[in-house]
C-alpha positions in Angstrom: -8.9 40.5 -187.8 -7.6 42.2 -184.7 -6.4 45.7 -185.3 -2.9 46.5 -184.1 -2.0 49.9 -182.7 1.6 51.0 -182.7 2.5 53.6 -180.0 5.1 56.0 -181.2 6.6 58.3 -178.6 6.7 61.8 -179.8 7.3 64.9 -177.7 4.9 67.6 -178.5 2.7 69.6 -176.2 -0.7 69.9 -174.5 -1.6 73.6 -174.3 -3.6 74.6 -171.2 -5.1 78.0 -171.8 -5.1 80.5 -168.9 -7.1 83.2 -170.7 -10.7 83.6 -169.8 -13.0 82.4 -172.6 -10.4 80.3 -174.4 -11.0 76.9 -172.7 -10.3 74.2 -175.3 -13.1 71.9 -176.5 -12.9 68.4 -178.0 -12.9 68.1 -181.8 -12.8 64.7 -183.3 -11.2 61.5 -182.1 -8.5 61.0 -184.7 -6.3 62.9 -187.1 -6.6 61.9 -190.8 -3.8 62.0 -193.4 -4.0 64.7 -196.0 -3.7 64.8 -199.7 -1.2 67.0 -201.7 -3.6 70.0 -201.3 -3.6 69.5 -197.5 -7.2 68.5 -197.3 -7.9 65.6 -194.9 -8.8 62.2 -196.3 -11.6 61.0 -194.0 -11.9 57.6 -195.8 -8.3 56.6 -194.8 -8.0 53.5 -192.5 -4.7 54.9 -191.2 -5.2 57.6 -188.6 -3.4 59.1 -185.6 -4.6 59.5 -182.0 -2.7 61.6 -179.5 -2.3 60.4 -176.0 -0.7 61.6 -172.8 2.6 59.8 -171.9 1.3 58.8 -168.4 0.1 55.3 -167.5 -2.6 54.7 -168.3 -2.6 57.2 -171.1 -5.5 59.7 -171.7 -6.7 60.4 -175.3 -6.3 64.2 -175.9 -6.7 64.1 -179.7 -9.5 66.6 -179.5 -7.7 69.2 -177.4 -4.0 69.0 -178.2 -2.1 72.1 -179.3 1.7 72.3 -179.1 3.7 73.9 -176.3 7.5 73.5 -176.3 8.9 70.5 -174.4 5.7 69.0 -173.3 5.4 65.3 -174.4 2.5 63.4 -176.0 2.3 60.0 -177.4 1.2 59.3 -181.0 -0.9 56.2 -181.5 -0.9 55.1 -185.2 -4.1 53.3 -186.0 -4.7 50.9 -188.8 -1.2 49.6 -189.6 -0.3 46.0 -188.8 3.5 46.4 -188.8 5.8 48.9 -187.2 5.2 52.2 -189.0 8.0 54.2 -190.5 7.8 57.8 -189.2 9.8 60.7 -190.5 9.6 64.5 -190.2 9.3 66.7 -193.4 11.7 69.6 -193.1 12.6 70.2 -196.7 11.4 73.7 -197.6 11.0 72.7 -201.3 8.2 70.2 -200.3 4.6 71.5 -200.8 3.9 70.6 -197.1 6.7 71.0 -194.7 7.3 71.6 -191.0 7.0 75.3 -190.0 10.0 77.5 -189.2 8.4 80.4 -187.2 10.5 83.1 -185.6 11.0 82.9 -181.8 8.9 80.6 -179.6 5.7 82.5 -179.6 4.4 85.9 -180.7 6.3 87.9 -178.0 9.1 85.6 -176.8 12.2 84.0 -178.2 14.9 84.8 -180.7 13.2 85.9 -183.9 16.3 85.5 -186.0 16.2 81.7 -185.9 15.2 79.8 -189.0 15.4 76.2 -187.8 12.3 73.9 -188.0 9.9 74.2 -185.2 10.2 70.5 -184.5 13.1 68.0 -184.5 12.8 64.3 -184.8 15.2 61.6 -183.4 13.9 58.2 -183.9 10.3 58.4 -182.8 10.8 61.4 -180.5 9.6 64.7 -181.9 10.4 67.8 -179.9 8.5 71.1 -180.6 10.3 74.4 -180.2 7.3 76.7 -180.8 3.9 77.1 -179.2 2.2 77.5 -182.5 4.3 75.5 -184.9 3.0 72.6 -187.1 4.8 69.3 -187.7 4.4 67.6 -191.1 5.0 63.9 -190.4 5.2 61.0 -192.9 3.8 57.6 -191.7 4.5 54.8 -194.2 4.3 57.5 -197.0 1.1 59.1 -195.7 1.3 62.7 -194.8 -0.1 64.0 -191.5 -0.3 67.6 -190.2 -0.1 68.0 -186.5 -2.2 69.6 -185.2 -4.7 69.0 -188.0 -5.2 72.1 -190.1 -7.8 71.4 -192.8 -7.6 74.7 -194.7 -3.8 75.0 -194.3 -4.0 78.6 -192.9 -1.6 77.8 -190.1 -4.4 77.8 -187.5 -5.5 74.3 -186.3 -9.1 73.2 -186.6 -9.3 72.8 -182.8 -8.6 76.5 -182.3 -10.7 77.7 -185.2 -13.7 75.8 -184.1 -13.7 77.6 -180.7 -14.5 80.8 -182.6 -16.9 79.7 -185.3 -14.4 78.3 -187.7 -12.9 79.7 -191.0 -10.7 82.3 -189.3 -8.8 84.4 -191.8 -5.1 84.2 -190.8 -4.2 87.8 -191.4 -7.5 89.3 -190.2 -7.7 91.4 -187.0 -11.3 91.0 -185.8 -11.2 91.8 -182.1 -14.3 93.7 -181.0 -15.5 95.6 -177.9 -16.0 96.8 -175.4 -19.2 97.7 -177.3 -20.7 98.2 -180.7 -19.2 101.7 -181.0 -15.7 100.6 -180.3 -13.1 100.3 -183.1 -12.2 96.8 -184.5 -8.9 95.1 -183.9 -5.9 95.3 -181.5 -3.1 95.1 -184.1 -2.6 91.3 -183.7 -3.6 89.0 -186.6 -5.7 85.8 -185.9 -2.7 83.5 -186.5 -0.6 85.4 -184.0 -3.5 85.3 -181.5 -3.5 81.5 -181.9 0.2 81.3 -181.5 -0.2 83.2 -178.3 2.1 84.9 -175.8 4.4 84.1 -172.9 3.1 86.0 -169.9 5.2 85.9 -166.7 6.7 82.5 -167.7 3.5 80.8 -168.9 2.2 80.4 -172.4 -1.2 81.9 -173.1 -3.3 81.6 -176.3 -4.9 84.7 -177.5 -8.6 85.1 -178.2 -9.2 86.6 -181.7 -12.5 88.1 -180.5 -11.1 90.0 -177.5 -8.6 92.8 -177.5 -5.3 92.2 -175.8 -3.6 94.8 -173.6 0.0 94.3 -172.3 1.3 96.0 -169.2 4.7 95.9 -167.4 5.7 97.2 -164.0 9.3 98.5 -163.7 10.2 97.3 -160.2 13.5 99.2 -160.1 12.8 102.5 -158.3 13.6 105.8 -160.1 14.3 109.3 -158.9 16.1 108.1 -155.8 18.2 111.2 -155.4 15.1 113.3 -154.8 13.0 110.7 -153.1 12.9 112.2 -149.6 11.2 110.5 -146.6 8.0 111.1 -144.6 7.7 112.2 -141.0 8.2 109.1 -138.9 9.6 107.1 -141.9 13.3 106.3 -142.3 13.2 104.6 -145.7 11.7 105.0 -149.1 8.2 103.8 -149.9 7.2 102.0 -153.2 4.4 99.9 -154.5 6.1 96.9 -153.0 5.5 98.4 -149.6 1.8 97.8 -150.0 1.5 95.1 -152.6 3.5 92.1 -151.4 2.3 88.8 -150.0 3.6 87.3 -146.8 6.2 85.3 -148.7 7.5 88.5 -150.2 6.1 87.9 -153.7 4.1 90.6 -155.5 0.4 90.8 -154.8 -0.5 91.4 -158.4 -4.2 90.7 -157.8 -4.5 93.7 -155.5 -2.1 95.9 -157.5 -4.0 95.5 -160.7 -7.6 95.2 -159.3 -8.7 98.3 -161.1 -6.9 97.4 -164.3 -8.6 94.1 -164.4 -12.1 95.8 -164.2 -11.4 97.7 -167.4 -13.8 95.5 -169.4 -14.9 91.9 -169.5 -14.2 92.1 -173.2 -10.5 92.7 -172.8 -7.6 90.5 -171.9 -4.9 92.3 -169.8 -1.5 90.6 -169.7 1.2 91.5 -167.2 4.5 90.8 -169.0 8.0 90.5 -167.7 11.0 92.3 -169.1 12.0 89.4 -171.4 8.6 89.1 -172.8 8.7 92.3 -175.0 11.3 94.5 -176.5 12.5 97.0 -173.9 15.0 99.7 -174.2 14.3 101.3 -170.9 17.3 102.6 -169.1 16.0 105.1 -166.4 13.6 107.8 -165.7 14.5 111.4 -164.7 11.8 113.9 -163.6 13.5 116.6 -165.7 14.6 114.6 -168.8 11.8 112.0 -168.6 12.3 108.5 -170.0 15.9 107.7 -170.9 16.3 104.8 -173.3 19.3 102.7 -174.0 21.4 103.4 -177.1 22.8 106.6 -178.6 19.8 107.4 -180.7 16.8 107.9 -178.4 14.3 108.3 -181.2 15.4 105.1 -182.9 15.3 103.3 -179.6 11.8 104.6 -179.0 10.5 103.2 -182.3 10.6 99.6 -181.1 10.6 100.1 -177.3 7.7 98.2 -175.7 7.2 96.1 -178.8 5.0 93.1 -178.0 4.6 91.2 -181.3 8.2 91.1 -182.5 7.8 87.4 -183.7 4.5 88.0 -185.6 3.9 85.4 -188.3 1.7 87.7 -190.3 2.8 89.1 -192.5 5.5 86.4 -192.6 9.0 87.5 -193.4 8.3 91.2 -193.2 11.0 93.3 -191.5 9.5 96.7 -192.2 8.0 97.9 -188.9 4.9 99.5 -190.6 4.1 96.2 -192.3 4.7 94.1 -189.1 2.3 96.2 -187.1 4.2 97.1 -184.0 1.9 96.4 -181.1 3.1 98.0 -177.9 2.4 97.6 -174.3 2.2 100.0 -171.3 5.2 100.6 -169.0 4.6 101.7 -165.4 7.5 103.6 -163.9 7.8 104.2 -160.1 9.3 107.7 -159.5 10.0 108.5 -155.8 10.6 112.2 -156.3 9.3 114.3 -153.5 10.7 117.7 -154.5 7.3 118.8 -155.7 3.7 118.0 -154.7 2.3 117.5 -158.2 1.7 116.0 -160.6 0.9 112.7 -158.9 1.1 110.8 -162.2 2.0 111.4 -165.8 0.8 109.9 -169.0 -0.9 111.7 -171.9 -0.7 112.4 -175.6 2.7 114.0 -175.2 4.1 110.9 -173.5 7.0 111.1 -171.0 9.5 109.9 -173.7 8.7 113.0 -175.7 9.4 111.3 -179.0 6.9 110.2 -181.7 3.2 109.8 -180.8 4.0 106.7 -178.7 1.7 106.6 -175.8 2.5 103.9 -173.3 4.9 105.2 -170.6 3.0 105.9 -167.4 4.8 107.4 -164.4 3.5 107.1 -160.8 5.1 109.6 -158.4 4.7 107.2 -155.5 6.0 109.4 -152.7 3.8 112.3 -153.8 0.7 110.0 -153.9 1.5 108.6 -150.4 2.2 112.0 -148.9 -1.1 113.4 -150.2 -3.0 110.5 -148.8 -1.2 110.7 -145.5 -2.1 114.4 -145.3 -5.8 113.6 -146.0 -5.8 110.9 -143.4 -4.1 113.2 -140.9 -6.8 115.8 -141.5 -9.4 113.4 -140.3 -7.7 113.1 -136.9 -9.1 110.2 -134.8 -12.2 109.7 -137.1 -12.7 106.3 -138.6 -12.1 106.0 -142.3 -14.9 105.3 -144.8 -14.2 104.2 -148.4 -16.7 104.7 -151.2 -16.5 103.3 -154.7 -18.2 104.8 -157.8 -20.4 102.0 -159.3 -23.4 102.1 -161.6 -23.3 105.9 -161.6 -23.5 106.3 -157.8 -21.2 106.2 -154.8 -21.4 103.0 -152.8 -20.0 102.5 -149.3 -17.6 99.6 -149.4 -16.8 96.9 -146.9 -14.9 96.8 -144.6 -16.3 100.1 -143.5 -15.6 101.9 -141.4 -11.8 101.2 -141.6 -10.3 101.9 -138.2 -8.8 105.3 -137.5 -5.0 105.4 -137.6 -3.2 104.3 -134.5 -1.4 107.7 -134.3 -3.8 110.3 -135.8 -1.4 113.2 -135.5 1.3 111.3 -137.4 -0.2 108.5 -139.5 2.3 105.9 -140.7 2.3 103.7 -143.8 2.9 100.7 -141.5 -0.4 101.3 -139.8 -2.9 98.6 -140.9 -5.7 101.1 -141.6 -3.4 103.4 -143.5 -2.0 100.6 -145.5 -5.5 99.3 -146.4 -6.6 102.6 -147.8 -3.2 103.2 -149.6 -3.7 99.9 -151.5 -7.1 101.0 -152.8 -5.8 104.4 -153.8 -2.6 103.2 -155.5 -4.5 100.6 -157.5 -6.7 103.4 -158.8 -3.8 105.7 -159.7 -2.2 102.8 -161.6 -5.3 102.2 -163.7 -5.9 105.9 -164.2 -2.5 106.6 -165.6 -1.5 103.3 -167.1 -4.7 102.7 -169.0 -6.9 105.8 -169.1 -4.1 108.1 -170.2 -1.5 106.0 -171.7 -4.1 105.6 -174.5 -6.1 108.3 -176.0 -9.5 109.3 -174.7 -11.5 109.8 -177.9 -13.5 113.0 -178.1 -11.6 114.8 -175.4 -9.4 117.7 -176.3 -6.6 119.1 -174.3 -7.4 121.9 -171.9 -6.3 123.1 -168.5 -7.0 119.7 -167.0 -5.1 117.9 -169.8 -6.5 114.9 -171.6 -9.1 114.0 -169.0 -12.8 114.2 -168.9 -14.0 117.6 -167.7 -14.4 118.0 -164.0 -17.5 116.2 -162.8 -18.2 114.6 -166.2 -16.1 111.5 -166.0 -18.2 108.4 -165.5 -15.7 106.6 -163.4 -12.0 106.0 -163.4 -11.2 109.3 -165.0 -12.6 111.3 -162.1 -10.3 112.1 -159.3 -10.0 110.8 -155.7 -11.8 113.1 -153.3 -11.8 113.3 -149.5 -14.4 114.7 -147.1 -14.0 115.1 -143.3 -17.2 115.2 -141.3 -17.5 118.3 -139.1 -18.4 116.3 -136.1 -15.5 114.6 -134.3 -17.8 111.5 -134.0 -18.2 111.5 -137.8 -16.0 109.9 -140.5 -13.1 110.7 -142.7 -14.6 109.8 -146.1 -12.6 108.8 -149.2 -14.3 108.6 -152.6 -12.1 106.4 -154.9 -13.4 105.2 -158.3 -12.8 101.6 -159.2 -15.0 100.1 -161.9 -15.0 101.4 -165.4 -18.3 102.6 -166.8 -19.3 101.8 -170.4 -18.6 105.5 -171.4 -15.0 105.1 -170.2 -14.7 101.9 -172.0 -16.2 103.2 -175.2 -14.2 106.4 -175.3 -10.9 104.8 -174.6 -9.3 103.8 -177.9 -8.1 100.4 -177.1 -5.5 100.2 -179.9 -2.1 99.0 -178.9 -0.7 99.3 -182.5 0.9 102.8 -182.7 
């Protein structure tokens, strides 16, 4: 007898991961119905395949995970008449469609309690990147995506990481065996993932996640000042924009991205976390919105506000507030130091709440311009600290400034060096000192490694001008993190 296959059009989603190390792998060719206990029934003749809606369709049963508003086609196998399909949304049923807060772990209205899928005829629309649909086909129950142990994490995702993930466990390791375990995000919330600059990204339960946000609005404008030969203010955008005017994030975060191969760094937009930032004042520090600054600080920079585990908890301590790092651009030029600010007494001055990093952009640029000017017409050389030694980097030498007596940020050679330096300052403040450096106590140099003892990013930029006029103006700018830096930095975003 010829088998008949009924194609039922159901909108769900194909998740394409953009995180390194989380590429999806095929698992099985069909989805089986489940019994009352949720265990699949592999002897059933009725199964489901999931196909793309294109012509001809592609079978994606082994890779499909839901993303809002992305369609797939359900192929019902083994039924010789048109199947009756319905969505289970009754909360009193032992197996029912999920109702998770928001759209993913860090995005969407967490107050909503509607089902994560809606069904109209044969069209099923997901409203969550990690929701599950419970579908009845001629009385048989199917869980989409298939979740054999009913822990809320699909088999496809679990099998990428060895299977049998505990939903509430926080098992992230690294960067080495001496590092603490966990990043404050449970396995089920890692699976559900995050929205990062408009795209949905699955987490990796074995790699710690760090979240970072750049405040593009410039602060301290009243005391910004200008440089000799400059008529306008200078910001990170002066150096880190592409030809089309968009941000050159790859260059801006090049040092951040070398923190560790065992860490995922996510650059989030304002709407992708809880932000109460109002402004920054060099005297009063971070000013948050709302009349109660301490209360505002409690949830400011919260990244997992829609966490599933523990489900239904509203107590912040139980919900494990995981926070990101905010980078603030202050243009104040009324002083020459500090060039950056982030330590155990954070700029918001409230509870121990590391994560606000301030870059005094004009002070940094002025100090670099003075160092370039000190080299006169000498060509510039740039050295990076790698593998415990200083390495001359290409292109080297960088040309001397066009006007040695008055170098300008518009000069190509000056701009090239500025980009390298500013990327280092950002990584130094935003990551090295927005989080604690374990084993380092406060002293005259603050929460830094002692002078000369830092393995890499924690050591300062230095400049050396050769005595001979035919020599070079040498800049020593750290870039790559050493394992000692990685190990000592407590990569714990839950605070």
